[in-house]
C-alpha positions in Angstrom: 0.0 0.0 0.0 1.1 3.6 -0.7 0.2 6.4 1.7 0.2 10.2 1.2 -0.9 12.8 3.7 -2.6 16.1 2.7 -3.8 18.9 5.0 -7.1 20.9 4.8 -7.7 24.2 6.5 -11.5 24.6 6.7 -13.1 28.1 6.9 -13.8 28.7 10.6 -15.8 27.9 12.6 -15.5 24.2 11.7 -16.3 21.4 14.2 -15.4 18.0 12.7 -17.2 16.3 15.5 -20.4 17.9 14.1 -19.6 16.4 10.7 -19.1 13.0 12.2 -22.4 13.4 14.1 -24.3 14.0 10.8 -22.4 11.2 9.0 -23.4 8.6 11.6 -27.1 9.3 11.0 -27.1 9.8 7.2 -29.1 6.8 6.0 -28.2 7.0 2.3 -24.5 6.5 3.2 -25.0 4.0 6.0 -22.2 1.4 6.1 -20.0 3.3 3.5 -17.6 4.6 6.1 -16.5 4.1 9.7 -16.4 6.8 12.3 -15.0 6.8 15.8 -13.5 9.3 18.2 -10.3 9.3 16.1 -12.1 10.5 12.9 -13.5 9.2 9.7 -12.4 6.4 7.2 -14.0 6.5 3.8 -13.3 5.3 0.3 -13.2 7.9 -2.6 -12.7 7.2 -6.3 -9.4 8.3 -7.6 -9.9 8.0 -11.3 -10.3 4.2 -11.9 -8.7 3.5 -8.5 -10.0 3.5 -4.9 -8.5 5.6 -2.2 -9.0 4.8 1.4 -8.9 8.1 3.3 -8.5 8.5 7.1 -9.5 12.0 8.2 -8.7 13.4 11.7 -9.0 16.8 13.2 -5.7 18.4 14.1 -7.1 21.8 15.1 -9.9 23.5 17.0 -13.4 24.8 16.0 -12.0 28.3 15.6 -8.6 27.3 14.2 -9.6 24.2 12.3 -7.2 21.8 10.5 -7.7 18.3 9.1 -5.1 15.7 8.3 -6.1 13.4 5.5 -4.1 10.1 5.0 -4.7 8.7 1.5 -4.0 5.0 1.0 -3.9 3.5 -2.5 -2.7 0.2 -4.0 -0.4 2.2 -6.4 1.2 5.6 -5.9 -0.8 8.7 -6.8 0.8 11.4 -8.8 0.5 15.0 -7.6 -2.6 15.7 -9.8 -4.4 12.6 -8.6 -3.5 13.4 -5.0 -4.8 17.0 -5.4 -8.0 15.7 -7.0 -8.7 13.4 -3.9 -7.9 16.4 -1.6 -10.4 18.5 -3.5 -13.0 15.7 -3.3 -12.6 15.5 0.4 -12.9 19.3 0.7 -16.1 19.3 -1.3 -17.6 16.4 0.6 -17.1 18.2 3.9 -17.8 21.7 2.6 -14.6 23.0 4.2 -14.6 26.2 2.1 -18.1 27.4 3.2 -17.9 30.6 5.2 -20.7 30.4 7.8 -20.1 33.7 9.6 -22.4 35.9 7.5 -25.2 33.3 8.0 -24.5 33.1 11.7 -24.7 36.9 11.9 -28.2 36.8 10.4 -29.3 33.9 12.6 -28.5 35.9 15.7 -31.5 38.1 14.9 -33.8 35.1 15.0 -34.3 33.8 18.5 -35.8 30.4 17.5 -33.1 29.7 14.9 -30.3 30.9 17.1 -30.9 27.8 19.2 -30.4 25.6 16.2 -27.1 27.4 15.4 -25.9 26.9 19.0 -26.7 23.1 18.8 -24.9 22.7 15.4 -22.2 25.4 15.8 -19.3 24.7 13.4 -21.2 22.2 11.3 -20.5 22.5 7.6 -23.0 20.6 5.4 -21.7 17.1 4.5 -22.6 16.2 1.0 -22.5 13.2 -1.2 -18.9 12.8 -2.4 -19.9 13.8 -6.0 -22.9 15.5 -7.7 -23.1 12.3 -9.8 -23.6 10.1 -6.8 -26.2 12.5 -5.5 -28.1 12.3 -8.8 -28.0 8.5 -8.7 -29.4 8.4 -5.2 -32.2 10.7 -6.4 -33.1 8.1 -9.0 -32.8 5.1 -6.7 -34.7 6.6 -3.9 -37.6 8.1 -5.8 -40.9 6.4 -4.8 -38.9 3.6 -3.3 -38.5 2.4 0.3 -35.2 3.4 1.8 -33.9 -0.2 2.4 -34.7 -1.2 -1.2 -32.9 1.9 -2.6 -29.9 1.2 -0.3 -29.8 -2.4 -1.6 -29.7 -1.1 -5.2 -27.0 1.4 -4.4 -24.9 -1.3 -2.6 -25.4 -3.6 -5.7 -23.9 -0.9 -8.0 -21.0 -0.4 -5.6 -20.3 -4.2 -5.4 -20.6 -4.7 -9.1 -18.9 -1.6 -10.5 -17.0 0.2 -7.8 -13.3 0.4 -7.6 -12.1 -1.3 -4.4 -9.1 -1.5 -2.1 -8.3 -4.3 0.4 -6.6 -3.3 3.6 -5.9 -5.7 6.5 -8.3 -8.2 5.0 -11.2 -5.8 4.6 -12.3 -4.8 1.2 -13.6 -1.2 0.8 -15.3 0.1 -2.4 -16.1 3.5 -3.8 -19.2 4.4 -5.7 -18.7 3.7 -9.4 -17.9 6.6 -11.7 -20.2 7.8 -14.4 -17.6 6.7 -17.0 -17.7 3.1 -15.5 -21.5 2.9 -15.8 -21.6 4.4 -19.3 -19.6 1.4 -20.3 -21.9 -1.1 -18.6 -24.3 -3.0 -20.8 -28.1 -2.3 -20.3 -28.6 -6.0 -19.6 -25.9 -6.0 -16.9 -27.4 -2.9 -15.2 -30.8 -4.6 -15.3 -29.5 -7.7 -13.6 -27.6 -5.6 -11.0 -30.6 -3.3 -10.1 -33.5 -5.7 -10.8 -35.6 -2.7 -11.9 -35.9 -1.9 -15.5 -37.0 1.7 -15.1 -34.3 2.6 -12.6 -31.6 0.8 -14.7 -32.6 2.9 -17.7 -32.6 6.1 -15.7 -29.2 5.4 -14.1 -27.8 4.8 -17.6 -29.3 8.1 -18.8 -27.9 10.0 -15.8 -24.4 8.4 -16.5 -24.5 9.6 -20.1 -25.3 13.1 -18.9 -22.6 13.3 -16.3 -19.8 12.0 -18.5 -19.8 15.4 -20.2 -21.0 17.5 -17.2 -18.9 20.3 -15.8 -18.6 19.5 -12.1 -17.2 22.9 -11.3 -20.3 24.5 -12.7 -22.5 22.0 -10.9 -20.8 22.8 -7.6 
């Protein structure tokens, strides 16, 4: 295994414990990462490879800092490492400046209590807009456990994986991977003809989408 460490400096206030609190209760991503008092371990796609990332807080709420250890089966070049770093920053919304919003919230007595309870929380997102769109398709008019099973099936069949200490961890498949999948294979994987067709359509759209613009 090859390991690289990158640092992130979130816009303050940033409380990583609040991020972990949200992640532990976010049903669409249940079982896709591990959290404990030491931090977060989650797999991200690094092109056609999987990167297992361990994220820990090395700062405070008002002077935040995150250390991100990136583990891959083959070395990442500088561009790929920076892409993973950018993906983590987007996932954790580290660049969001909450201070103007907090200033407004102080004038609302009811909402000020919400801010106090979640002080320093930056919205945790799906790792990519593409994965978010896929979840929208899978979960539409569908019980959550069934949608989760379909998402897990996509990850198991198409996601890049990395095995560390005997445990295999997989990332959500890229749009490029699913564009190359046959319609019959997608149907067998999802066991739902309509959702298989919609996922294929979304994949075709996202292959040429400008993610910076979407963000």
